[in-house]
LOVEX-188549 format. One record per residue (C-alpha): chain; residue number from 1; x, y, z; residue in three letters. Coordinates in steps of 0.25 Angstrom, whole numbers, padded with zeros to 4 digits, m for minus. Example, Ala and Ser with C-alpha at 12.3 -4.5 7.8 and 13.67 -1.06 7.14 Angstrom:
<nodes>
<node mol="A" seq="1" x="0049" y="m0018" z="0031" type="ALA"/>
<node mol="A" seq="2" x="0055" y="m0004" z="0029" type="SER"/>
</nodes>
This chain:
<nodes>
<node mol="A" seq="1" x="0211" y="m0183" z="0305" type="MET"/>
<node mol="A" seq="2" x="0211" y="m0198" z="0304" type="LEU"/>
<node mol="A" seq="3" x="0197" y="m0198" z="0306" type="LYS"/>
<node mol="A" seq="4" x="0194" y="m0189" z="0295" type="LYS"/>
<node mol="A" seq="5" x="0203" y="m0196" z="0286" type="ARG"/>
<node mol="A" seq="6" x="0195" y="m0210" z="0288" type="VAL"/>
<node mol="A" seq="7" x="0183" y="m0203" z="0285" type="ILE"/>
<node mol="A" seq="8" x="0189" y="m0198" z="0271" type="ALA"/>
<node mol="A" seq="9" x="0194" y="m0212" z="0268" type="ILE"/>
<node mol="A" seq="10" x="0180" y="m0217" z="0272" type="LYS"/>
<node mol="A" seq="11" x="0173" y="m0207" z="0264" type="THR"/>
<node mol="A" seq="12" x="0182" y="m0211" z="0252" type="VAL"/>
<node mol="A" seq="13" x="0179" y="m0225" z="0253" type="ASN"/>
<node mol="A" seq="14" x="0164" y="m0222" z="0254" type="ASP"/>
<node mol="A" seq="15" x="0164" y="m0214" z="0241" type="ASN"/>
<node mol="A" seq="16" x="0173" y="m0224" z="0234" type="HIS"/>
<node mol="A" seq="17" x="0163" y="m0235" z="0238" type="SER"/>
<node mol="A" seq="18" x="0152" y="m0226" z="0233" type="PHE"/>
<node mol="A" seq="19" x="0157" y="m0223" z="0220" type="LEU"/>
<node mol="A" seq="20" x="0161" y="m0238" z="0218" type="ASP"/>
<node mol="A" seq="21" x="0147" y="m0242" z="0220" type="LYS"/>
<node mol="A" seq="22" x="0141" y="m0231" z="0212" type="LYS"/>
<node mol="A" seq="23" x="0150" y="m0233" z="0200" type="PHE"/>
<node mol="A" seq="24" x="0150" y="m0249" z="0201" type="LYS"/>
<node mol="A" seq="25" x="0147" y="m0251" z="0187" type="SER"/>
<node mol="A" seq="26" x="0158" y="m0244" z="0181" type="HIS"/>
<node mol="A" seq="27" x="0168" y="m0250" z="0190" type="ILE"/>
<node mol="A" seq="28" x="0163" y="m0263" z="0186" type="GLN"/>
<node mol="A" seq="29" x="0165" y="m0260" z="0172" type="VAL"/>
<node mol="A" seq="30" x="0180" y="m0255" z="0173" type="LEU"/>
<node mol="A" seq="31" x="0184" y="m0265" z="0183" type="LYS"/>
<node mol="A" seq="32" x="0189" y="m0276" z="0173" type="LYS"/>
<node mol="A" seq="33" x="0195" y="m0265" z="0163" type="MET"/>
<node mol="A" seq="34" x="0210" y="m0262" z="0161" type="ASN"/>
<node mol="A" seq="35" x="0216" y="m0249" z="0160" type="ILE"/>
<node mol="A" seq="36" x="0215" y="m0248" z="0144" type="GLN"/>
<node mol="A" seq="37" x="0200" y="m0252" z="0147" type="GLN"/>
<node mol="A" seq="38" x="0198" y="m0242" z="0157" type="LEU"/>
<node mol="A" seq="39" x="0203" y="m0231" z="0148" type="GLN"/>
<node mol="A" seq="40" x="0194" y="m0235" z="0137" type="GLU"/>
<node mol="A" seq="41" x="0182" y="m0236" z="0146" type="HIS"/>
<node mol="A" seq="42" x="0185" y="m0222" z="0151" type="TRP"/>
<node mol="A" seq="43" x="0186" y="m0216" z="0137" type="ARG"/>
<node mol="A" seq="44" x="0172" y="m0222" z="0134" type="ARG"/>
<node mol="A" seq="45" x="0166" y="m0217" z="0147" type="VAL"/>
<node mol="A" seq="46" x="0171" y="m0203" z="0144" type="LEU"/>
<node mol="A" seq="47" x="0160" y="m0203" z="0133" type="LYS"/>
<node mol="A" seq="48" x="0149" y="m0208" z="0142" type="THR"/>
<node mol="A" seq="49" x="0142" y="m0201" z="0155" type="SER"/>
<node mol="A" seq="50" x="0148" y="m0214" z="0163" type="GLU"/>
<node mol="A" seq="51" x="0160" y="m0205" z="0167" type="VAL"/>
<node mol="A" seq="52" x="0159" y="m0205" z="0183" type="VAL"/>
<node mol="A" seq="53" x="0157" y="m0220" z="0185" type="GLY"/>
<node mol="A" seq="54" x="0167" y="m0223" z="0176" type="ALA"/>
<node mol="A" seq="55" x="0177" y="m0213" z="0181" type="PHE"/>
<node mol="A" seq="56" x="0175" y="m0219" z="0195" type="TRP"/>
<node mol="A" seq="57" x="0177" y="m0234" z="0190" type="ALA"/>
<node mol="A" seq="58" x="0190" y="m0229" z="0183" type="LEU"/>
<node mol="A" seq="59" x="0196" y="m0222" z="0193" type="VAL"/>
<node mol="A" seq="60" x="0193" y="m0234" z="0204" type="THR"/>
<node mol="A" seq="61" x="0198" y="m0244" z="0193" type="HIS"/>
<node mol="A" seq="62" x="0210" y="m0251" z="0199" type="PRO"/>
<node mol="A" seq="63" x="0218" y="m0250" z="0186" type="LEU"/>
<node mol="A" seq="64" x="0215" y="m0234" z="0184" type="ALA"/>
<node mol="A" seq="65" x="0229" y="m0229" z="0185" type="ASN"/>
<node mol="A" seq="66" x="0232" y="m0213" z="0188" type="GLU"/>
<node mol="A" seq="67" x="0232" y="m0209" z="0174" type="ASP"/>
<node mol="A" seq="68" x="0219" y="m0215" z="0170" type="MET"/>
<node mol="A" seq="69" x="0212" y="m0209" z="0182" type="ILE"/>
<node mol="A" seq="70" x="0218" y="m0195" z="0179" type="ARG"/>
<node mol="A" seq="71" x="0214" y="m0196" z="0165" type="GLY"/>
<node mol="A" seq="72" x="0200" y="m0200" z="0169" type="ALA"/>
<node mol="A" seq="73" x="0199" y="m0189" z="0178" type="TYR"/>
<node mol="A" seq="74" x="0204" y="m0179" z="0168" type="GLY"/>
<node mol="A" seq="75" x="0193" y="m0184" z="0158" type="ASP"/>
<node mol="A" seq="76" x="0183" y="m0182" z="0170" type="ILE"/>
<node mol="A" seq="77" x="0189" y="m0167" z="0172" type="HIS"/>
<node mol="A" seq="78" x="0187" y="m0164" z="0157" type="MET"/>
<node mol="A" seq="79" x="0173" y="m0169" z="0157" type="MET"/>
<node mol="A" seq="80" x="0171" y="m0160" z="0168" type="SER"/>
<node mol="A" seq="81" x="0175" y="m0148" z="0159" type="HIS"/>
<node mol="A" seq="82" x="0167" y="m0153" z="0148" type="LEU"/>
<node mol="A" seq="83" x="0155" y="m0156" z="0157" type="SER"/>
<node mol="A" seq="84" x="0156" y="m0141" z="0161" type="GLY"/>
<node mol="A" seq="85" x="0158" y="m0135" z="0148" type="ALA"/>
<node mol="A" seq="86" x="0145" y="m0142" z="0143" type="GLY"/>
<node mol="A" seq="87" x="0138" y="m0137" z="0156" type="ASN"/>
<node mol="A" seq="88" x="0141" y="m0123" z="0152" type="ARG"/>
<node mol="A" seq="89" x="0137" y="m0126" z="0138" type="ALA"/>
<node mol="A" seq="90" x="0124" y="m0132" z="0143" type="ASP"/>
<node mol="A" seq="91" x="0123" y="m0120" z="0152" type="LEU"/>
<node mol="A" seq="92" x="0123" y="m0110" z="0139" type="LYS"/>
<node mol="A" seq="93" x="0114" y="m0118" z="0133" type="GLN"/>
<node mol="A" seq="94" x="0104" y="m0119" z="0144" type="LEU"/>
<node mol="A" seq="95" x="0105" y="m0104" z="0144" type="LYS"/>
<node mol="A" seq="96" x="0103" y="m0102" z="0129" type="THR"/>
<node mol="A" seq="97" x="0091" y="m0112" z="0130" type="ALA"/>
<node mol="A" seq="98" x="0086" y="m0106" z="0142" type="GLN"/>
<node mol="A" seq="99" x="0086" y="m0093" z="0133" type="LYS"/>
<node mol="A" seq="100" x="0080" y="m0099" z="0122" type="ASP"/>
<node mol="A" seq="101" x="0069" y="m0104" z="0132" type="LEU"/>
<node mol="A" seq="102" x="0065" y="m0090" z="0137" type="TYR"/>
<node mol="A" seq="103" x="0065" y="m0085" z="0121" type="GLU"/>
<node mol="A" seq="104" x="0056" y="m0096" z="0118" type="LEU"/>
<node mol="A" seq="105" x="0047" y="m0094" z="0130" type="LYS"/>
<node mol="A" seq="106" x="0047" y="m0079" z="0127" type="LYS"/>
<node mol="A" seq="107" x="0043" y="m0083" z="0113" type="GLU"/>
<node mol="A" seq="108" x="0032" y="m0094" z="0117" type="ALA"/>
<node mol="A" seq="109" x="0026" y="m0083" z="0127" type="LYS"/>
<node mol="A" seq="110" x="0025" y="m0073" z="0115" type="MET"/>
<node mol="A" seq="111" x="0019" y="m0084" z="0106" type="TRP"/>
<node mol="A" seq="112" x="0010" y="m0087" z="0117" type="GLN"/>
<node mol="A" seq="113" x="0005" y="m0073" z="0119" type="ASN"/>
<node mol="A" seq="114" x="0003" y="m0072" z="0103" type="ARG"/>
<node mol="A" seq="115" x="m0005" y="m0084" z="0104" type="PHE"/>
<node mol="A" seq="116" x="m0014" y="m0080" z="0116" type="GLN"/>
<node mol="A" seq="117" x="m0016" y="m0067" z="0107" type="LYS"/>
<node mol="A" seq="118" x="m0019" y="m0074" z="0095" type="SER"/>
<node mol="A" seq="119" x="m0029" y="m0083" z="0102" type="SER"/>
<node mol="A" seq="120" x="m0036" y="m0071" z="0108" type="ILE"/>
<node mol="A" seq="121" x="m0036" y="m0065" z="0093" type="GLU"/>
<node mol="A" seq="122" x="m0041" y="m0078" z="0088" type="ARG"/>
<node mol="A" seq="123" x="m0051" y="m0078" z="0097" type="GLU"/>
<node mol="A" seq="124" x="m0056" y="m0064" z="0094" type="ALA"/>
<node mol="A" seq="125" x="m0057" y="m0068" z="0080" type="LEU"/>
<node mol="A" seq="126" x="m0064" y="m0079" z="0083" type="ARG"/>
<node mol="A" seq="127" x="m0074" y="m0072" z="0089" type="LYS"/>
<node mol="A" seq="128" x="m0075" y="m0062" z="0078" type="ASP"/>
<node mol="A" seq="129" x="m0077" y="m0073" z="0067" type="LEU"/>
<node mol="A" seq="130" x="m0088" y="m0079" z="0076" type="SER"/>
<node mol="A" seq="131" x="m0094" y="m0065" z="0076" type="GLN"/>
<node mol="A" seq="132" x="m0092" y="m0063" z="0062" type="SER"/>
<node mol="A" seq="133" x="m0098" y="m0077" z="0060" type="GLN"/>
<node mol="A" seq="134" x="m0111" y="m0074" z="0067" type="GLU"/>
<node mol="A" seq="135" x="m0112" y="m0060" z="0059" type="LYS"/>
<node mol="A" seq="136" x="m0110" y="m0068" z="0046" type="ASN"/>
<node mol="A" seq="137" x="m0121" y="m0077" z="0050" type="ASN"/>
<node mol="A" seq="138" x="m0130" y="m0065" z="0053" type="THR"/>
<node mol="A" seq="139" x="m0127" y="m0059" z="0040" type="LEU"/>
<node mol="A" seq="140" x="m0129" y="m0071" z="0033" type="SER"/>
<node mol="A" seq="141" x="m0143" y="m0072" z="0039" type="ARG"/>
<node mol="A" seq="142" x="m0146" y="m0058" z="0036" type="ASP"/>
<node mol="A" seq="143" x="m0142" y="m0061" z="0022" type="LEU"/>
<node mol="A" seq="144" x="m0150" y="m0072" z="0019" type="SER"/>
<node mol="A" seq="145" x="m0162" y="m0065" z="0024" type="TYR"/>
<node mol="A" seq="146" x="m0159" y="m0052" z="0016" type="LEU"/>
<node mol="A" seq="147" x="m0158" y="m0062" z="0003" type="GLN"/>
<node mol="A" seq="148" x="m0172" y="m0068" z="0006" type="GLY"/>
<node mol="A" seq="149" x="m0177" y="m0053" z="0007" type="VAL"/>
<node mol="A" seq="150" x="m0171" y="m0049" z="m0005" type="ILE"/>
<node mol="A" seq="151" x="m0175" y="m0062" z="m0013" type="SER"/>
<node mol="A" seq="152" x="m0190" y="m0058" z="m0008" type="GLU"/>
<node mol="A" seq="153" x="m0188" y="m0043" z="m0013" type="LEU"/>
<node mol="A" seq="154" x="m0182" y="m0047" z="m0027" type="VAL"/>
<node mol="A" seq="155" x="m0194" y="m0056" z="m0029" type="LYS"/>
<node mol="A" seq="156" x="m0203" y="m0046" z="m0026" type="LYS"/>
<node mol="A" seq="157" x="m0197" y="m0035" z="m0033" type="ASN"/>
<node mol="A" seq="158" x="m0190" y="m0041" z="m0044" type="SER"/>
<node mol="A" seq="159" x="m0200" y="m0037" z="m0055" type="GLU"/>
<node mol="A" seq="160" x="m0199" y="m0023" z="m0050" type="GLN"/>
<node mol="A" seq="161" x="m0184" y="m0024" z="m0050" type="HIS"/>
<node mol="A" seq="162" x="m0184" y="m0029" z="m0064" type="ARG"/>
<node mol="A" seq="163" x="m0192" y="m0018" z="m0069" type="GLN"/>
<node mol="A" seq="164" x="m0183" y="m0008" z="m0063" type="GLN"/>
<node mol="A" seq="165" x="m0171" y="m0015" z="m0069" type="LEU"/>
<node mol="A" seq="166" x="m0178" y="m0014" z="m0083" type="GLU"/>
<node mol="A" seq="167" x="m0181" y="0000" z="m0081" type="LEU"/>
<node mol="A" seq="168" x="m0166" y="0003" z="m0078" type="GLN"/>
<node mol="A" seq="169" x="m0160" y="m0006" z="m0089" type="LEU"/>
<node mol="A" seq="170" x="m0169" y="0002" z="m0100" type="ASN"/>
<node mol="A" seq="171" x="m0163" y="0015" z="m0093" type="LYS"/>
<node mol="A" seq="172" x="m0150" y="0010" z="m0094" type="LEU"/>
<node mol="A" seq="173" x="m0152" y="0006" z="m0109" type="LYS"/>
<node mol="A" seq="174" x="m0158" y="0019" z="m0112" type="GLN"/>
<node mol="A" seq="175" x="m0144" y="0025" z="m0107" type="LYS"/>
<node mol="A" seq="176" x="m0136" y="0015" z="m0115" type="LEU"/>
<node mol="A" seq="177" x="m0143" y="0019" z="m0128" type="ARG"/>
<node mol="A" seq="178" x="m0142" y="0034" z="m0125" type="SER"/>
<node mol="A" seq="179" x="m0126" y="0031" z="m0122" type="TYR"/>
<node mol="A" seq="180" x="m0124" y="0024" z="m0134" type="GLU"/>
<node mol="A" seq="181" x="m0131" y="0035" z="m0143" type="LYS"/>
<node mol="A" seq="182" x="m0122" y="0045" z="m0136" type="GLY"/>
<node mol="A" seq="183" x="m0110" y="0036" z="m0140" type="TYR"/>
<node mol="A" seq="184" x="m0114" y="0034" z="m0154" type="LEU"/>
<node mol="A" seq="185" x="m0116" y="0049" z="m0156" type="ALA"/>
<node mol="A" seq="186" x="m0102" y="0052" z="m0149" type="GLN"/>
<node mol="A" seq="187" x="m0096" y="0041" z="m0158" type="GLY"/>
<node mol="A" seq="188" x="m0102" y="0049" z="m0171" type="GLU"/>
<node mol="A" seq="189" x="m0097" y="0062" z="m0165" type="GLN"/>
<node mol="A" seq="190" x="m0083" y="0056" z="m0163" type="ILE"/>
<node mol="A" seq="191" x="m0083" y="0050" z="m0177" type="GLU"/>
<node mol="A" seq="192" x="m0087" y="0064" z="m0183" type="SER"/>
<node mol="A" seq="193" x="m0076" y="0070" z="m0175" type="LEU"/>
<node mol="A" seq="194" x="m0065" y="0061" z="m0180" type="LYS"/>
<node mol="A" seq="195" x="m0070" y="0063" z="m0195" type="LYS"/>
<node mol="A" seq="196" x="m0068" y="0078" z="m0193" type="GLU"/>
<node mol="A" seq="197" x="m0055" y="0077" z="m0186" type="LEU"/>
<node mol="A" seq="198" x="m0051" y="0067" z="m0198" type="ASN"/>
<node mol="A" seq="199" x="m0055" y="0078" z="m0208" type="ASN"/>
<node mol="A" seq="200" x="m0048" y="0089" z="m0200" type="ASP"/>
<node mol="A" seq="201" x="m0035" y="0081" z="m0201" type="VAL"/>
<node mol="A" seq="202" x="m0037" y="0077" z="m0215" type="VAL"/>
<node mol="A" seq="203" x="m0040" y="0091" z="m0219" type="ASN"/>
<node mol="A" seq="204" x="m0027" y="0098" z="m0211" type="THR"/>
<node mol="A" seq="205" x="m0018" y="0087" z="m0216" type="ILE"/>
<node mol="A" seq="206" x="m0024" y="0091" z="m0230" type="SER"/>
<node mol="A" seq="207" x="m0021" y="0104" z="m0228" type="THR"/>
<node mol="A" seq="208" x="m0007" y="0103" z="m0222" type="LEU"/>
<node mol="A" seq="209" x="m0004" y="0093" z="m0234" type="ALA"/>
<node mol="A" seq="210" x="m0009" y="0103" z="m0244" type="THR"/>
<node mol="A" seq="211" x="0000" y="0114" z="m0237" type="SER"/>
<node mol="A" seq="212" x="0013" y="0104" z="m0237" type="ASN"/>
<node mol="A" seq="213" x="0010" y="0101" z="m0252" type="ALA"/>
<node mol="A" seq="214" x="0010" y="0116" z="m0255" type="LEU"/>
<node mol="A" seq="215" x="0023" y="0118" z="m0248" type="ALA"/>
<node mol="A" seq="216" x="0030" y="0107" z="m0256" type="ILE"/>
<node mol="A" seq="217" x="0024" y="0110" z="m0270" type="GLN"/>
<node mol="A" seq="218" x="0021" y="0124" z="m0270" type="PRO"/>
<node mol="A" seq="219" x="0020" y="0123" z="m0286" type="ASP"/>
<node mol="A" seq="220" x="0009" y="0112" z="m0286" type="ALA"/>
<node mol="A" seq="221" x="m0005" y="0115" z="m0289" type="GLU"/>
<node mol="A" seq="222" x="m0014" y="0115" z="m0278" type="ILE"/>
<node mol="A" seq="223" x="m0026" y="0108" z="m0278" type="GLN"/>
<node mol="A" seq="224" x="m0038" y="0118" z="m0273" type="GLU"/>
<node mol="A" seq="225" x="m0050" y="0107" z="m0273" type="ASP"/>
<node mol="A" seq="226" x="m0054" y="0101" z="m0260" type="ALA"/>
<node mol="A" seq="227" x="m0049" y="0088" z="m0255" type="ILE"/>
<node mol="A" seq="228" x="m0062" y="0079" z="m0255" type="PRO"/>
<node mol="A" seq="229" x="m0065" y="0073" z="m0240" type="ASN"/>
<node mol="A" seq="230" x="m0061" y="0058" z="m0245" type="ASP"/>
<node mol="A" seq="231" x="m0047" y="0063" z="m0248" type="CYS"/>
<node mol="A" seq="232" x="m0047" y="0056" z="m0261" type="GLN"/>
<node mol="A" seq="233" x="m0038" y="0067" z="m0266" type="GLU"/>
<node mol="A" seq="234" x="m0026" y="0070" z="m0258" type="CYS"/>
<node mol="A" seq="235" x="m0020" y="0084" z="m0258" type="PRO"/>
<node mol="A" seq="236" x="m0006" y="0078" z="m0258" type="PHE"/>
<node mol="A" seq="237" x="m0006" y="0073" z="m0272" type="GLY"/>
<node mol="A" seq="238" x="m0009" y="0059" z="m0278" type="LYS"/>
<node mol="A" seq="239" x="0007" y="0056" z="m0276" type="ASP"/>
<node mol="A" seq="240" x="0006" y="0059" z="m0261" type="ASP"/>
<node mol="A" seq="241" x="m0006" y="0052" z="m0257" type="ILE"/>
<node mol="A" seq="242" x="0000" y="0038" z="m0259" type="ASN"/>
<node mol="A" seq="243" x="0010" y="0042" z="m0247" type="ASP"/>
<node mol="A" seq="244" x="0001" y="0051" z="m0238" type="SER"/>
<node mol="A" seq="245" x="m0006" y="0048" z="m0226" type="LEU"/>
<node mol="A" seq="246" x="m0017" y="0059" z="m0229" type="CYS"/>
<node mol="A" seq="247" x="m0016" y="0064" z="m0215" type="GLY"/>
<node mol="A" seq="248" x="m0017" y="0052" z="m0206" type="ARG"/>
<node mol="A" seq="249" x="m0013" y="0053" z="m0193" type="CYS"/>
<node mol="A" seq="250" x="m0002" y="0044" z="m0189" type="ILE"/>
<node mol="A" seq="251" x="0001" y="0041" z="m0174" type="LEU"/>
<node mol="A" seq="252" x="0015" y="0035" z="m0172" type="TYR"/>
<node mol="A" seq="253" x="0017" y="0029" z="m0156" type="VAL"/>
<node mol="A" seq="254" x="0030" y="0024" z="m0151" type="GLY"/>
<node mol="A" seq="255" x="0043" y="0024" z="m0158" type="GLY"/>
<node mol="A" seq="256" x="0055" y="0033" z="m0158" type="ARG"/>
<node mol="A" seq="257" x="0051" y="0047" z="m0155" type="LYS"/>
<node mol="A" seq="258" x="0063" y="0052" z="m0162" type="SER"/>
<node mol="A" seq="259" x="0057" y="0048" z="m0175" type="LEU"/>
<node mol="A" seq="260" x="0044" y="0053" z="m0173" type="SER"/>
<node mol="A" seq="261" x="0047" y="0066" z="m0181" type="HIS"/>
<node mol="A" seq="262" x="0052" y="0058" z="m0193" type="ARG"/>
<node mol="A" seq="263" x="0039" y="0049" z="m0192" type="LEU"/>
<node mol="A" seq="264" x="0031" y="0063" z="m0191" type="ARG"/>
<node mol="A" seq="265" x="0038" y="0067" z="m0205" type="ALA"/>
<node mol="A" seq="266" x="0035" y="0054" z="m0212" type="LEU"/>
<node mol="A" seq="267" x="0020" y="0055" z="m0207" type="VAL"/>
<node mol="A" seq="268" x="0019" y="0069" z="m0211" type="GLU"/>
<node mol="A" seq="269" x="0025" y="0067" z="m0225" type="GLN"/>
<node mol="A" seq="270" x="0014" y="0058" z="m0227" type="LYS"/>
<node mol="A" seq="271" x="0004" y="0069" z="m0224" type="GLU"/>
<node mol="A" seq="272" x="0000" y="0062" z="m0210" type="GLY"/>
<node mol="A" seq="273" x="m0001" y="0066" z="m0196" type="ILE"/>
<node mol="A" seq="274" x="0009" y="0060" z="m0186" type="PHE"/>
<node mol="A" seq="275" x="0007" y="0058" z="m0171" type="LEU"/>
<node mol="A" seq="276" x="0018" y="0053" z="m0162" type="TYR"/>
<node mol="A" seq="277" x="0016" y="0046" z="m0148" type="HIS"/>
<node mol="A" seq="278" x="0028" y="0041" z="m0141" type="ASP"/>
<node mol="A" seq="279" x="0020" y="0028" z="m0135" type="GLY"/>
<node mol="A" seq="280" x="0019" y="0032" z="m0121" type="GLY"/>
<node mol="A" seq="281" x="0034" y="0036" z="m0118" type="LEU"/>
<node mol="A" seq="282" x="0032" y="0051" z="m0116" type="GLU"/>
<node mol="A" seq="283" x="0018" y="0054" z="m0120" type="LYS"/>
<node mol="A" seq="284" x="0006" y="0047" z="m0114" type="SER"/>
<node mol="A" seq="285" x="m0003" y="0036" z="m0118" type="THR"/>
<node mol="A" seq="286" x="m0015" y="0045" z="m0117" type="GLN"/>
<node mol="A" seq="287" x="m0009" y="0055" z="m0128" type="GLU"/>
<node mol="A" seq="288" x="m0008" y="0042" z="m0137" type="LEU"/>
<node mol="A" seq="289" x="m0023" y="0039" z="m0135" type="ALA"/>
<node mol="A" seq="290" x="m0026" y="0053" z="m0139" type="THR"/>
<node mol="A" seq="291" x="m0017" y="0053" z="m0151" type="MET"/>
<node mol="A" seq="292" x="m0023" y="0040" z="m0156" type="LEU"/>
<node mol="A" seq="293" x="m0037" y="0047" z="m0158" type="ASN"/>
<node mol="A" seq="294" x="m0031" y="0057" z="m0167" type="GLN"/>
<node mol="A" seq="295" x="m0022" y="0047" z="m0177" type="THR"/>
<node mol="A" seq="296" x="m0025" y="0038" z="m0189" type="ASP"/>
<node mol="A" seq="297" x="m0014" y="0028" z="m0188" type="VAL"/>
<node mol="A" seq="298" x="m0005" y="0024" z="m0177" type="VAL"/>
<node mol="A" seq="299" x="0009" y="0019" z="m0179" type="VAL"/>
<node mol="A" seq="300" x="0018" y="0012" z="m0168" type="PHE"/>
<node mol="A" seq="301" x="0031" y="0004" z="m0169" type="PRO"/>
<node mol="A" seq="302" x="0031" y="m0009" z="m0160" type="VAL"/>
<node mol="A" seq="303" x="0046" y="m0008" z="m0157" type="ASP"/>
<node mol="A" seq="304" x="0044" y="0006" z="m0151" type="CYS"/>
<node mol="A" seq="305" x="0031" y="0007" z="m0143" type="VAL"/>
<node mol="A" seq="306" x="0027" y="0004" z="m0128" type="SER"/>
<node mol="A" seq="307" x="0018" y="m0008" z="m0127" type="HIS"/>
<node mol="A" seq="308" x="0007" y="0000" z="m0120" type="LYS"/>
<node mol="A" seq="309" x="0007" y="0010" z="m0132" type="ALA"/>
<node mol="A" seq="310" x="0007" y="m0002" z="m0141" type="TYR"/>
<node mol="A" seq="311" x="m0006" y="m0009" z="m0136" type="TRP"/>
<node mol="A" seq="312" x="m0013" y="0005" z="m0133" type="GLN"/>
<node mol="A" seq="313" x="m0011" y="0008" z="m0147" type="LEU"/>
<node mol="A" seq="314" x="m0016" y="m0004" z="m0153" type="LYS"/>
<node mol="A" seq="315" x="m0027" y="m0005" z="m0144" type="LYS"/>
<node mol="A" seq="316" x="m0031" y="0010" z="m0147" type="SER"/>
<node mol="A" seq="317" x="m0030" y="0008" z="m0162" type="CYS"/>
<node mol="A" seq="318" x="m0038" y="m0004" z="m0161" type="LYS"/>
<node mol="A" seq="319" x="m0049" y="0003" z="m0153" type="LYS"/>
<node mol="A" seq="320" x="m0050" y="0016" z="m0161" type="SER"/>
<node mol="A" seq="321" x="m0047" y="0009" z="m0175" type="GLY"/>
<node mol="A" seq="322" x="m0035" y="0017" z="m0177" type="LYS"/>
<node mol="A" seq="323" x="m0025" y="0012" z="m0187" type="THR"/>
<node mol="A" seq="324" x="m0011" y="0007" z="m0182" type="TYR"/>
<node mol="A" seq="325" x="0002" y="0003" z="m0187" type="LYS"/>
<node mol="A" seq="326" x="0013" y="m0005" z="m0179" type="ILE"/>
<node mol="A" seq="327" x="0028" y="m0003" z="m0184" type="LEU"/>
<node mol="A" seq="328" x="0037" y="m0014" z="m0181" type="ASN"/>
<node mol="A" seq="329" x="0049" y="m0003" z="m0179" type="THR"/>
<node mol="A" seq="330" x="0048" y="0012" z="m0176" type="SER"/>
<node mol="A" seq="331" x="0057" y="0015" z="m0188" type="SER"/>
<node mol="A" seq="332" x="0054" y="0026" z="m0198" type="LEU"/>
<node mol="A" seq="333" x="0053" y="0015" z="m0210" type="THR"/>
<node mol="A" seq="334" x="0042" y="0008" z="m0203" type="ALA"/>
<node mol="A" seq="335" x="0034" y="0021" z="m0200" type="PHE"/>
<node mol="A" seq="336" x="0035" y="0025" z="m0215" type="SER"/>
<node mol="A" seq="337" x="0030" y="0011" z="m0219" type="ASN"/>
<node mol="A" seq="338" x="0018" y="0013" z="m0212" type="ILE"/>
<node mol="A" seq="339" x="0016" y="0026" z="m0216" type="LEU"/>
<node mol="A" seq="340" x="0016" y="0021" z="m0231" type="LEU"/>
<node mol="A" seq="341" x="0007" y="0011" z="m0226" type="GLU"/>
<node mol="A" seq="342" x="m0002" y="0021" z="m0221" type="LEU"/>
<node mol="A" seq="343" x="m0002" y="0030" z="m0233" type="SER"/>
<node mol="A" seq="344" x="m0005" y="0017" z="m0242" type="ASN"/>
<node mol="A" seq="345" x="m0017" y="0015" z="m0234" type="GLU"/>
<node mol="A" seq="346" x="m0021" y="0029" z="m0234" type="GLU"/>
<node mol="A" seq="347" x="m0021" y="0029" z="m0250" type="ARG"/>
<node mol="A" seq="348" x="m0029" y="0017" z="m0251" type="LEU"/>
<node mol="A" seq="349" x="m0039" y="0022" z="m0242" type="SER"/>
<node mol="A" seq="350" x="m0040" y="0035" z="m0250" type="LEU"/>
<node mol="A" seq="351" x="m0041" y="0026" z="m0263" type="ARG"/>
<node mol="A" seq="352" x="m0053" y="0019" z="m0258" type="GLN"/>
</nodes>
């Protein structure tokens, strides 16, 4: 028993000597410090990594009392807890980092496979490009050869080719003259048909006007003489001619559809023909083109007509030489003024 105790004491003394030797520098620093300096030094050391050597120098210092040693031990104990928590946090971060590393390696492998696949495709494209360039060079040589052959053929056959072209040109000129003759003949035929149509319209209007005159004035004396073709004498009398359209056809485009029957009444009162088109709301623009061929004067208000119909009317009237009148408003007064203007124009044309 005594022998074991002696051995234990000897072991403690050996350990004590070993630690004194290992932390000699820390012991030398604390050797001349008082209690207050020791406490301040210990608080500073806790913020650094030299805690072990300072702790041994403190607990072996002659002035270190029991409270100071117990406090230092408590500080070391708390540091062990903090170190354990830090180690656990480090382990958690390590696991997260390892997981991220695995994902990065997986993604890197994927991109590596893509890169290898792209390299293979790029190499195949490079080979195709090389082959295409070789084919292109071959075609370029063949083209140069063919151009030389063509140049020789052109030199040999230029005169013969020129004669053939002149012959074809003369044939085309003959066809063109034939087409021009046919076009002129068709134009004359169209003008003749227009004159016949105008004569038919005038005769029809004159007949209707005469019937209206008989119905309105049953006791009036009717002239039985024929009406000359130049319409110098009007069947409606000299008083009515000043306010008559003499059978002219008026096409009214746009405006308010509810007023169309009143516009028609105004035109027919002046012995004219009234046609109406809504400007494309319900009726088609193709029908408008057909009606333009039948009319003498086109009237349309700018405040109540579509832009498409407006430009189509102006273009068609200028192309066909039709007279067109533009109203500032779609009112009855504006339309009546236009009819009066047309009646005056008709009266002046008859006097001339």
